N, CA, C and O atoms as a DFTB+ gen file, in Angstrom:
736 C
 N C O
     1  1      93.455     145.022      48.819
     2  2      92.927     144.202      47.766
     3  2      92.600     142.822      48.326
     4  3      93.409     142.226      49.037
     5  1      91.448     142.333      48.011
     6  2      91.021     141.036      48.512
     7  2      91.611     139.941      47.640
     8  3      91.653     140.044      46.414
     9  1      92.050     138.926      48.288
    10  2      92.623     137.803      47.549
    11  2      91.528     136.829      47.175
    12  3      90.485     136.791      47.828
    13  1      91.745     136.044      46.139
    14  2      90.756     135.043      45.747
    15  2      90.493     134.041      46.863
    16  3      89.390     133.508      46.973
    17  1      91.518     133.780      47.703
    18  2      91.337     132.832      48.789
    19  2      90.359     133.386      49.831
    20  3      89.488     132.653      50.300
    21  1      90.484     134.652      50.197
    22  2      89.566     135.228      51.192
    23  2      88.154     135.319      50.630
    24  3      87.189     135.137      51.372
    25  1      88.012     135.593      49.352
    26  2      86.698     135.622      48.719
    27  2      86.085     134.227      48.718
    28  3      84.890     134.089      48.981
    29  1      86.852     133.212      48.435
    30  2      86.372     131.827      48.450
    31  2      85.951     131.414      49.854
    32  3      84.942     130.728      50.021
    33  1      86.709     131.821      50.859
    34  2      86.370     131.490      52.257
    35  2      85.070     132.183      52.648
    36  3      84.206     131.564      53.270
    37  1      84.917     133.450      52.296
    38  2      83.703     134.191      52.627
    39  2      82.481     133.550      51.971
    40  3      81.451     133.375      52.623
    41  1      82.586     133.201      50.695
    42  2      81.481     132.554      49.996
    43  2      81.162     131.190      50.604
    44  3      79.993     130.819      50.705
    45  1      82.185     130.443      51.008
    46  2      81.979     129.139      51.642
    47  2      81.236     129.287      52.959
    48  3      80.336     128.500      53.251
    49  1      81.600     130.285      53.761
    50  2      80.929     130.519      55.045
    51  2      79.463     130.893      54.840
    52  3      78.594     130.430      55.579
    53  1      79.187     131.721      53.847
    54  2      77.800     132.093      53.542
    55  2      77.020     130.864      53.107
    56  3      75.887     130.664      53.544
    57  1      77.613     130.038      52.251
    58  2      76.956     128.823      51.786
    59  2      76.661     127.880      52.944
    60  3      75.561     127.334      53.034
    61  1      77.642     127.682      53.840
    62  2      77.457     126.790      54.997
    63  2      76.367     127.327      55.908
    64  3      75.529     126.561      56.382
    65  1      76.363     128.632      56.162
    66  2      75.339     129.236      57.022
    67  2      73.953     129.065      56.401
    68  3      72.987     128.787      57.112
    69  1      73.849     129.227      55.098
    70  2      72.562     129.083      54.424
    71  2      72.068     127.645      54.502
    72  3      70.868     127.409      54.646
    73  1      72.966     126.700      54.410
    74  2      72.576     125.290      54.465
    75  2      72.110     124.889      55.854
    76  3      71.265     124.003      55.982
    77  1      72.635     125.514      56.894
    78  2      72.292     125.137      58.257
    79  2      71.200     125.986      58.876
    80  3      70.780     125.719      60.002
    81  1      70.726     127.009      58.165
    82  2      69.648     127.822      58.728
    83  2      68.353     127.018      58.684
    84  3      68.144     126.185      57.802
    85  1      67.496     127.291      59.657
    86  2      66.230     126.577      59.725
    87  2      65.330     127.033      58.592
    88  3      65.224     128.230      58.326
    89  1      64.671     126.077      57.910
    90  2      63.762     126.486      56.840
    91  2      62.535     127.168      57.433
    92  3      62.077     126.805      58.516
    93  1      62.006     128.155      56.718
    94  2      60.803     128.842      57.175
    95  2      59.611     127.921      56.993
    96  3      59.544     127.144      56.041
    97  1      58.678     128.021      57.919
    98  2      57.438     127.280      57.788
    99  2      56.545     128.056      56.825
   100  3      56.045     129.131      57.158
   101  1      56.352     127.509      55.642
   102  2      55.608     128.215      54.601
   103  2      54.195     128.550      55.050
   104  3      53.672     129.602      54.682
   105  1      53.554     127.675      55.845
   106  2      52.198     127.916      56.297
   107  2      52.100     129.162      57.164
   108  3      51.124     129.907      57.079
   109  1      53.114     129.390      58.003
   110  2      53.077     130.554      58.892
   111  2      53.271     131.846      58.126
   112  3      52.837     132.902      58.585
   113  1      53.917     131.788      56.962
   114  2      54.149     132.979      56.165
   115  2      52.936     133.360      55.321
   116  3      52.823     134.509      54.896
   117  1      52.025     132.414      55.071
   118  2      50.846     132.679      54.252
   119  2      49.874     133.546      55.048
   120  3      49.558     133.246      56.200
   121  1      49.408     134.614      54.428
   122  2      48.422     135.487      55.053
   123  2      47.030     135.029      54.623
   124  3      46.644     135.232      53.472
   125  1      46.271     134.414      55.534
   126  2      44.916     133.991      55.223
   127  2      44.025     135.226      55.088
   128  3      44.265     136.251      55.727
   129  1      42.995     135.114      54.247
   130  2      42.048     136.211      54.098
   131  2      41.316     136.404      55.424
   132  3      40.852     135.424      56.006
   133  1      41.198     137.639      55.920
   134  2      40.584     137.880      57.236
   135  2      39.054     137.865      57.177
   136  3      38.414     138.890      57.409
   137  1      38.477     136.719      56.870
   138  2      37.023     136.602      56.716
   139  2      36.293     136.962      58.005
   140  3      35.285     137.667      57.965
   141  1      36.787     136.487      59.149
   142  2      36.106     136.784      60.414
   143  2      36.126     138.281      60.709
   144  3      35.143     138.827      61.212
   145  1      37.224     138.939      60.404
   146  2      37.304     140.395      60.600
   147  2      36.294     141.103      59.702
   148  3      35.654     142.065      60.125
   149  1      36.151     140.632      58.473
   150  2      35.182     141.219      57.553
   151  2      33.763     141.037      58.097
   152  3      32.978     141.985      58.117
   153  1      33.432     139.813      58.539
   154  2      32.095     139.535      59.071
   155  2      31.822     140.425      60.283
   156  3      30.744     141.008      60.399
   157  1      32.788     140.526      61.171
   158  2      32.629     141.357      62.369
   159  2      32.426     142.828      61.991
   160  3      31.598     143.507      62.598
   161  1      33.166     143.328      61.002
   162  2      33.016     144.714      60.560
   163  2      31.628     144.953      59.976
   164  3      31.028     146.002      60.210
   165  1      31.114     143.981      59.213
   166  2      29.773     144.113      58.644
   167  2      28.711     144.140      59.743
   168  3      27.734     144.883      59.646
   169  1      28.899     143.338      60.778
   170  2      27.952     143.323      61.902
   171  2      27.983     144.675      62.615
   172  3      26.933     145.226      62.949
   173  1      29.168     145.203      62.846
   174  2      29.298     146.499      63.522
   175  2      28.736     147.632      62.669
   176  3      28.260     148.634      63.202
   177  1      28.791     147.478      61.353
   178  2      28.274     148.507      60.444
   179  2      26.773     148.722      60.654
   180  3      26.259     149.815      60.411
   181  1      26.075     147.679      61.105
   182  2      24.634     147.801      61.350
   183  2      24.313     148.904      62.351
   184  3      23.263     149.540      62.259
   185  1      25.213     149.135      63.309
   186  2      24.965     150.153      64.326
   187  2      25.122     151.569      63.806
   188  3      24.659     152.515      64.444
   189  1      25.766     151.732      62.658
   190  2      26.051     153.077      62.154
   191  2      25.117     153.506      61.032
   192  3      25.132     154.671      60.635
   193  1      24.310     152.594      60.517
   194  2      23.458     152.881      59.368
   195  2      22.016     152.491      59.715
   196  3      21.788     151.449      60.331
   197  1      21.046     153.319      59.323
   198  2      19.646     152.944      59.600
   199  2      19.196     151.814      58.666
   200  3      18.804     152.049      57.523
   201  1      19.262     150.606      59.176
   202  2      18.907     149.417      58.403
   203  2      17.872     148.595      59.154
   204  3      17.734     148.695      60.373
   205  1      17.160     147.792      58.406
   206  2      16.239     146.824      59.004
   207  2      16.710     145.428      58.610
   208  3      17.271     145.237      57.531
   209  1      16.484     144.470      59.475
   210  2      16.881     143.092      59.199
   211  2      15.621     142.238      59.129
   212  3      14.871     142.119      60.098
   213  1      15.412     141.652      57.962
   214  2      14.287     140.746      57.764
   215  2      14.812     139.323      57.898
   216  3      15.757     138.932      57.214
   217  1      14.194     138.563      58.779
   218  2      14.605     137.175      59.005
   219  2      13.502     136.253      58.500
   220  3      12.350     136.343      58.923
   221  1      13.884     135.366      57.584
   222  2      12.969     134.331      57.116
   223  2      13.461     133.010      57.679
   224  3      14.625     132.652      57.502
   225  1      12.595     132.295      58.345
   226  2      12.958     131.018      58.946
   227  2      12.119     129.913      58.319
   228  3      10.892     129.999      58.266
   229  1      12.800     128.876      57.846
   230  2      12.122     127.729      57.271
   231  2      12.431     126.509      58.130
   232  3      13.593     126.160      58.340
   233  1      11.378     125.869      58.622
   234  2      11.528     124.653      59.410
   235  2      10.628     123.605      58.780
   236  3       9.418     123.794      58.662
   237  1      11.240     122.491      58.376
   238  2      10.504     121.386      57.753
   239  2       9.586     121.858      56.626
   240  3       8.440     121.419      56.526
   241  1      10.095     122.753      55.782
   242  2       9.358     123.202      54.614
   243  2       8.400     124.354      54.847
   244  3       7.830     124.860      53.880
   245  1       8.192     124.797      56.087
   246  2       7.286     125.909      56.375
   247  2       8.113     127.152      56.683
   248  3       9.031     127.116      57.502
   249  1       7.769     128.266      56.006
   250  2       8.537     129.498      56.134
   251  2       7.743     130.566      56.869
   252  3       6.549     130.755      56.639
   253  1       8.443     131.259      57.761
   254  2       7.878     132.387      58.496
   255  2       8.869     133.533      58.371
   256  3      10.078     133.303      58.347
   257  1       8.375     134.766      58.292
   258  2       9.293     135.905      58.206
   259  2       8.880     136.987      59.190
   260  3       7.703     137.160      59.506
   261  1       9.902     137.717      59.670
   262  2       9.662     138.800      60.627
   263  2      10.875     139.715      60.644
   264  3      12.001     139.282      60.404
   265  1      10.628     140.984      60.930
   266  2      11.737     141.895      61.155
   267  2      12.268     141.638      62.557
   268  3      11.500     141.458      63.502
   269  1      13.586     141.623      62.680
   270  2      14.203     141.360      63.972
   271  2      15.103     142.532      64.355
   272  3      15.462     143.369      63.527
   273  1      15.450     142.559      65.626
   274  2      16.338     143.618      66.105
   275  2      17.761     143.347      65.639
   276  3      18.125     142.223      65.295
   277  1      18.545     144.402      65.640
   278  2      19.950     144.254      65.284
   279  2      20.659     143.355      66.284
   280  3      21.568     142.610      65.917
   281  1      20.253     143.420      67.541
   282  2      20.864     142.567      68.573
   283  2      20.591     141.089      68.305
   284  3      21.477     140.254      68.488
   285  1      19.393     140.763      67.879
   286  2      19.065     139.369      67.557
   287  2      19.899     138.879      66.364
   288  3      20.357     137.736      66.340
   289  1      20.086     139.762      65.382
   290  2      20.912     139.423      64.238
   291  2      22.357     139.181      64.675
   292  3      22.978     138.206      64.253
   293  1      22.889     140.065      65.516
   294  2      24.259     139.917      66.014
   295  2      24.422     138.594      66.754
   296  3      25.437     137.913      66.607
   297  1      23.424     138.237      67.543
   298  2      23.473     136.971      68.288
   299  2      23.544     135.785      67.328
   300  3      24.295     134.839      67.568
   301  1      22.772     135.826      66.248
   302  2      22.775     134.737      65.261
   303  2      24.118     134.620      64.562
   304  3      24.526     133.523      64.180
   305  1      24.802     135.729      64.394
   306  2      26.087     135.734      63.681
   307  2      27.266     135.315      64.558
   308  3      28.318     134.954      64.029
   309  1      27.119     135.352      65.862
   310  2      28.246     135.043      66.767
   311  2      28.843     133.660      66.524
   312  3      30.039     133.454      66.728
   313  1      28.024     132.723      66.094
   314  2      28.505     131.366      65.870
   315  2      29.620     131.334      64.826
   316  3      30.434     130.410      64.824
   317  1      29.666     132.332      63.938
   318  2      30.648     132.339      62.858
   319  2      31.924     133.110      63.181
   320  3      32.866     133.104      62.389
   321  1      31.963     133.773      64.334
   322  2      33.116     134.618      64.646
   323  2      34.244     133.883      65.354
   324  3      35.396     134.308      65.263
   325  1      33.955     132.810      66.043
   326  2      34.991     132.045      66.745
   327  2      34.842     130.579      66.404
   328  3      33.716     130.084      66.340
   329  1      35.911     129.880      66.188
   330  2      37.282     130.348      66.133
   331  2      37.588     131.009      64.797
   332  3      36.886     130.809      63.806
   333  1      38.647     131.796      64.795
   334  2      39.117     132.498      63.615
   335  2      40.329     131.738      63.072
   336  3      41.323     131.578      63.780
   337  1      40.258     131.272      61.832
   338  2      41.351     130.446      61.297
   339  2      42.646     131.218      61.107
   340  3      43.688     130.608      60.867
   341  1      42.612     132.553      61.209
   342  2      43.850     133.327      61.125
   343  2      44.597     133.345      62.460
   344  3      45.731     133.820      62.532
   345  1      43.964     132.828      63.512
   346  2      44.590     132.758      64.838
   347  2      45.796     131.818      64.755
   348  3      45.651     130.671      64.331
   349  1      46.983     132.286      65.153
   350  2      48.184     131.446      65.050
   351  2      48.078     130.111      65.798
   352  3      48.771     129.154      65.454
   353  1      47.211     130.044      66.820
   354  2      47.071     128.790      67.584
   355  2      46.421     127.678      66.773
   356  3      46.647     126.502      67.056
   357  1      45.613     128.028      65.761
   358  2      44.945     126.988      64.962
   359  2      45.248     127.084      63.467
   360  3      44.827     126.221      62.697
   361  1      45.959     128.107      63.055
   362  2      46.222     128.331      61.633
   363  2      46.896     127.128      60.971
   364  3      46.617     126.822      59.812
   365  1      47.774     126.450      61.697
   366  2      48.491     125.308      61.130
   367  2      47.578     124.137      60.777
   368  3      47.989     123.227      60.057
   369  1      46.344     124.151      61.278
   370  2      45.401     123.080      60.952
   371  2      44.860     123.206      59.528
   372  3      44.321     122.245      58.979
   373  1      45.005     124.389      58.932
   374  2      44.355     124.684      57.662
   375  2      45.329     124.790      56.499
   376  3      46.486     125.178      56.657
   377  1      44.824     124.435      55.333
   378  2      45.567     124.560      54.089
   379  2      44.817     125.535      53.198
   380  3      43.593     125.472      53.083
   381  1      45.559     126.433      52.569
   382  2      44.962     127.392      51.640
   383  2      45.197     126.927      50.206
   384  3      46.308     126.553      49.833
   385  1      44.132     126.959      49.416
   386  2      44.217     126.670      47.991
   387  2      43.687     127.894      47.250
   388  3      42.612     128.398      47.576
   389  1      44.427     128.372      46.267
   390  2      44.033     129.562      45.506
   391  2      43.962     129.181      44.031
   392  3      44.889     128.577      43.492
   393  1      42.850     129.540      43.382
   394  2      42.748     129.293      41.948
   395  2      41.781     130.286      41.313
   396  3      40.933     130.873      41.985
   397  1      41.928     130.457      40.017
   398  2      41.029     131.312      39.246
   399  2      39.899     130.439      38.738
   400  3      40.128     129.500      37.975
   401  1      38.678     130.745      39.159
   402  2      37.500     129.997      38.738
   403  2      36.890     130.711      37.534
   404  3      36.216     131.731      37.679
   405  1      37.132     130.167      36.355
   406  2      36.655     130.798      35.122
   407  2      35.133     130.771      35.037
   408  3      34.532     131.683      34.469
   409  1      34.507     129.749      35.587
   410  2      33.047     129.651      35.538
   411  2      32.397     130.791      36.310
   412  3      31.435     131.395      35.835
   413  1      32.920     131.089      37.504
   414  2      32.370     132.161      38.335
   415  2      33.049     133.508      38.089
   416  3      32.617     134.529      38.624
   417  1      34.106     133.513      37.286
   418  2      34.937     134.693      37.065
   419  2      35.352     135.283      38.413
   420  3      35.095     136.450      38.708
   421  1      36.001     134.445      39.219
   422  2      36.413     134.864      40.552
   423  2      37.691     134.149      40.961
   424  3      37.944     133.010      40.568
   425  1      38.482     134.840      41.750
   426  2      39.627     134.205      42.395
   427  2      39.065     133.540      43.648
   428  3      38.431     134.196      44.474
   429  1      39.297     132.247      43.784
   430  2      38.750     131.508      44.914
   431  2      39.867     131.112      45.868
   432  3      40.846     130.476      45.479
   433  1      39.695     131.504      47.125
   434  2      40.592     131.093      48.204
   435  2      39.815     130.084      49.039
   436  3      38.753     130.407      49.572
   437  1      40.331     128.874      49.155
   438  2      39.664     127.835      49.925
   439  2      40.561     127.431      51.085
   440  3      41.749     127.165      50.907
   441  1      39.975     127.389      52.271
   442  2      40.686     126.971      53.480
   443  2      39.991     125.736      54.015
   444  3      38.780     125.740      54.240
   445  1      40.764     124.677      54.219
   446  2      40.170     123.446      54.744
   447  2      41.150     122.771      55.695
   448  3      42.366     122.892      55.542
   449  1      40.600     122.049      56.689
   450  2      41.454     121.382      57.664
   451  2      41.852     119.966      57.276
   452  3      42.523     119.279      58.047
   453  1      41.449     119.522      56.096
   454  2      41.764     118.146      55.701
   455  2      41.089     117.164      56.640
   456  3      39.880     117.239      56.860
   457  1      41.857     116.255      57.186
   458  2      41.310     115.231      58.076
   459  2      41.217     115.691      59.531
   460  3      40.676     114.970      60.370
   461  1      41.736     116.877      59.841
   462  2      41.666     117.383      61.212
   463  2      40.215     117.605      61.622
   464  3      39.359     117.860      60.775
   465  1      39.948     117.510      62.885
   466  2      38.595     117.707      63.422
   467  2      38.394     119.157      63.855
   468  3      37.891     119.415      64.948
   469  1      38.780     120.091      63.011
   470  2      38.636     121.514      63.321
   471  2      37.181     121.937      63.167
   472  3      36.439     121.374      62.362
   473  1      36.788     122.929      63.945
   474  2      35.394     123.399      63.942
   475  2      35.002     124.029      62.607
   476  3      33.913     123.768      62.096
   477  1      35.878     124.856      62.041
   478  2      35.611     125.425      60.720
   479  2      35.996     124.343      59.713
   480  3      37.174     124.036      59.530
   481  1      34.984     123.772      59.067
   482  2      35.221     122.654      58.149
   483  2      35.624     123.132      56.754
   484  3      36.344     122.436      56.038
   485  1      35.153     124.333      56.369
   486  2      35.490     124.864      55.053
   487  2      35.230     126.364      55.063
   488  3      34.274     126.844      55.671
   489  1      36.094     127.080      54.382
   490  2      35.907     128.518      54.190
   491  2      36.321     128.837      52.766
   492  3      37.466     128.606      52.377
   493  1      35.382     129.369      51.985
   494  2      35.663     129.815      50.623
   495  2      35.491     131.327      50.579
   496  3      34.499     131.865      51.071
   497  1      36.456     131.997      49.992
   498  2      36.397     133.441      49.797
   499  2      36.557     133.673      48.299
   500  3      37.546     133.238      47.708
   501  1      35.594     134.353      47.681
   502  2      35.652     134.642      46.256
   503  2      35.896     136.130      46.061
   504  3      35.197     136.970      46.628
   505  1      36.906     136.441      45.244
   506  2      37.296     137.824      44.978
   507  2      37.138     138.142      43.501
   508  3      37.336     137.280      42.644
   509  1      36.780     139.380      43.211
   510  2      36.706     139.855      41.829
   511  2      38.130     139.900      41.274
   512  3      38.992     140.539      41.878
   513  1      38.407     139.240      40.142
   514  2      39.769     139.191      39.623
   515  2      40.287     140.544      39.104
   516  3      41.497     140.731      38.974
   517  1      39.393     141.473      38.813
   518  2      39.826     142.766      38.292
   519  2      40.296     143.722      39.383
   520  3      41.222     144.505      39.170
   521  1      39.652     143.658      40.563
   522  2      39.991     144.616      41.611
   523  2      40.191     143.989      43.001
   524  3      40.403     144.703      43.981
   525  1      40.125     142.671      43.077
   526  2      40.290     141.916      44.334
   527  2      39.241     142.255      45.393
   528  3      39.468     142.004      46.577
   529  1      38.111     142.813      45.000
   530  2      37.030     143.092      45.952
   531  2      36.337     141.793      46.324
   532  3      36.193     140.889      45.501
   533  1      35.915     141.716      47.566
   534  2      35.197     140.542      48.053
   535  2      33.861     140.418      47.334
   536  3      33.106     141.384      47.226
   537  1      33.584     139.217      46.846
   538  2      32.296     138.949      46.209
   539  2      31.429     138.033      47.070
   540  3      30.216     138.218      47.166
   541  1      32.073     137.035      47.698
   542  2      31.289     136.049      48.443
   543  2      32.153     135.360      49.487
   544  3      33.346     135.133      49.291
   545  1      31.515     135.038      50.597
   546  2      32.132     134.193      51.629
   547  2      31.187     133.026      51.873
   548  3      29.980     133.217      52.020
   549  1      31.730     131.838      51.914
   550  2      30.961     130.637      52.250
   551  2      31.717     129.933      53.369
   552  3      32.907     129.649      53.232
   553  1      31.036     129.651      54.473
   554  2      31.682     129.003      55.616
   555  2      30.821     127.847      56.124
   556  3      29.599     127.957      56.220
   557  1      31.482     126.747      56.443
   558  2      30.832     125.604      57.093
   559  2      31.490     125.410      58.446
   560  3      32.715     125.355      58.555
   561  1      30.653     125.306      59.487
   562  2      31.171     125.054      60.833
   563  2      30.433     123.869      61.420
   564  3      29.236     123.687      61.199
   565  1      31.162     123.076      62.163
   566  2      30.540     121.948      62.840
   567  2      30.645     122.174      64.339
   568  3      31.733     122.330      64.893
   569  1      29.476     122.187      64.980
   570  2      29.414     122.352      66.427
   571  2      28.722     121.126      67.006
   572  3      28.235     120.268      66.270
   573  1      28.684     121.056      68.315
   574  2      28.076     119.890      68.972
   575  2      26.618     119.710      68.597
   576  3      26.131     118.582      68.524
   577  1      25.911     120.816      68.356
   578  2      24.481     120.713      68.045
   579  2      24.184     120.711      66.548
   580  3      23.026     120.866      66.160
   581  1      25.185     120.541      65.706
   582  2      24.919     120.423      64.283
   583  2      25.863     121.224      63.411
   584  3      26.869     121.762      63.873
   585  1      25.514     121.287      62.146
   586  2      26.300     122.021      61.157
   587  2      25.717     123.411      60.956
   588  3      24.502     123.601      61.027
   589  1      26.585     124.375      60.707
   590  2      26.170     125.739      60.411
   591  2      26.814     126.148      59.096
   592  3      27.980     125.844      58.843
   593  1      26.057     126.831      58.274
   594  2      26.560     127.322      57.001
   595  2      26.312     128.815      56.939
   596  3      25.280     129.293      57.411
   597  1      27.240     129.553      56.366
   598  2      27.093     130.996      56.188
   599  2      27.444     131.333      54.752
   600  3      28.466     130.887      54.230
   601  1      26.591     132.121      54.118
   602  2      26.873     132.628      52.777
   603  2      26.671     134.134      52.825
   604  3      25.602     134.610      53.204
   605  1      27.685     134.872      52.445
   606  2      27.567     136.326      52.319
   607  2      27.845     136.659      50.865
   608  3      28.928     136.378      50.353
   609  1      26.871     137.254      50.204
   610  2      27.051     137.699      48.824
   611  2      27.117     139.211      48.868
   612  3      26.121     139.885      49.133
   613  1      28.279     139.726      48.612
   614  2      28.540     141.150      48.780
   615  2      27.735     142.018      47.816
   616  3      27.247     143.074      48.219
   617  1      27.582     141.615      46.576
   618  2      26.880     142.452      45.603
   619  2      25.397     142.571      45.917
   620  3      24.802     143.632      45.729
   621  1      24.807     141.502      46.387
   622  2      23.377     141.517      46.645
   623  2      23.053     141.928      48.076
   624  3      21.887     142.140      48.410
   625  1      24.069     142.042      48.920
   626  2      23.917     142.509      50.295
   627  2      22.917     141.666      51.089
   628  3      22.012     142.203      51.729
   629  1      23.085     140.361      51.042
   630  2      22.259     139.544      51.918
   631  2      23.097     138.456      52.553
   632  3      24.152     138.071      52.048
   633  1      22.604     137.984      53.652
   634  2      23.254     136.904      54.377
   635  2      22.308     135.726      54.412
   636  3      21.109     135.884      54.644
   637  1      22.839     134.573      54.186
   638  2      22.041     133.365      54.206
   639  2      22.677     132.442      55.240
   640  3      23.793     131.961      55.046
   641  1      21.979     132.200      56.317
   642  2      22.503     131.332      57.360
   643  2      21.602     130.114      57.441
   644  3      20.397     130.231      57.664
   645  1      22.193     128.958      57.260
   646  2      21.444     127.719      57.396
   647  2      21.967     126.992      58.630
   648  3      23.175     126.908      58.850
   649  1      21.076     126.488      59.403
   650  2      21.463     125.776      60.619
   651  2      20.755     124.433      60.625
   652  3      19.536     124.346      60.473
   653  1      21.533     123.414      60.801
   654  2      20.957     122.079      60.959
   655  2      21.183     121.680      62.406
   656  3      22.315     121.685      62.889
   657  1      20.109     121.337      63.092
   658  2      20.179     121.237      64.541
   659  2      20.536     119.884      65.127
   660  3      21.116     119.836      66.212
   661  1      20.225     118.808      64.479
   662  2      20.532     117.533      65.125
   663  2      21.705     116.840      64.446
   664  3      22.034     117.130      63.296
   665  1      22.323     115.931      65.167
   666  2      23.528     115.266      64.669
   667  2      23.261     114.413      63.434
   668  3      24.152     114.245      62.600
   669  1      22.071     113.882      63.304
   670  2      21.777     113.045      62.139
   671  2      21.199     113.869      60.996
   672  3      20.930     113.335      59.920
   673  1      21.009     115.157      61.221
   674  2      20.572     116.101      60.208
   675  2      19.213     115.748      59.598
   676  3      18.960     116.005      58.421
   677  1      18.352     115.157      60.415
   678  2      17.014     114.831      59.921
   679  2      16.145     116.077      59.848
   680  3      15.493     116.321      58.832
   681  1      16.129     116.862      60.907
   682  2      15.355     118.101      60.907
   683  2      16.328     119.249      60.648
   684  3      17.454     119.244      61.144
   685  1      15.894     120.204      59.887
   686  2      16.777     121.328      59.641
   687  2      16.015     122.632      59.779
   688  3      14.798     122.697      59.605
   689  1      16.772     123.656      60.096
   690  2      16.230     125.000      60.221
   691  2      17.099     125.891      59.360
   692  3      18.327     125.837      59.440
   693  1      16.473     126.705      58.545
   694  2      17.211     127.593      57.664
   695  2      16.795     129.027      57.968
   696  3      15.605     129.336      58.039
   697  1      17.787     129.902      58.147
   698  2      17.530     131.320      58.363
   699  2      18.095     132.090      57.181
   700  3      19.212     131.833      56.732
   701  1      17.327     133.015      56.695
   702  2      17.754     133.889      55.601
   703  2      17.592     135.305      56.119
   704  3      16.494     135.703      56.510
   705  1      18.675     136.068      56.125
   706  2      18.633     137.443      56.617
   707  2      18.811     138.394      55.447
   708  3      19.774     138.277      54.689
   709  1      17.899     139.323      55.299
   710  2      18.001     140.347      54.269
   711  2      18.205     141.677      54.973
   712  3      17.384     142.085      55.794
   713  1      19.282     142.338      54.656
   714  2      19.595     143.632      55.250
   715  2      18.948     144.689      54.353
   716  3      19.389     144.896      53.223
   717  1      17.920     145.346      54.844
   718  2      17.169     146.305      54.044
   719  2      17.724     147.700      54.260
   720  3      17.866     148.154      55.395
   721  1      18.036     148.374      53.166
   722  2      18.561     149.725      53.245
   723  2      20.008     149.821      52.820
   724  3      20.527     150.928      52.673
   725  1      20.697     148.668      52.610
   726  2      22.089     148.697      52.154
   727  2      22.115     149.061      50.685
   728  3      21.268     148.627      49.905
   729  1      23.104     149.868      50.317
   730  2      23.273     150.239      48.915
   731  2      23.925     149.093      48.167
   732  3      24.817     148.429      48.694
   733  1      23.485     148.859      46.945
   734  2      24.095     147.805      46.124
   735  2      25.370     148.277      45.510
   736  3      26.022     147.525      44.786
């Protein structure tokens, strides 16, 4: 039979151990949405399905369009694959904010580096609140040659990539990619 004294000692030891244990880093426990993995999977999907990629390019208000190869499309998308904010080496730079956006009827996950000079300046992931399916990804990246923006709208199956080439953002180039043949 256990005595009240031994029970009190055991509870005291557990309490002391709990007080001296290192607190978990909440940021490391948060699972960021794997946006880069999704983008990479969509790019790889092009090789398995007979699709055409229409590229519309607008420079200083003038638009030109042409069908491009899948390889050219993959090359244009590479800028968005690295760095990946889920990488443990840079994950601590980012803060995740989650909220229900009633206007868009979507769960919005926003990742931002705050004042840090991280390359990925913003990442928004919008999910359908009924089934958690991806609806949209919006990404802003800052590179030495300018800002890059990526918008993927899952329902409409198109990618919108805007690229601004100079540091002062006077001239801009916008690319719009339409994946032809994808089922809605």
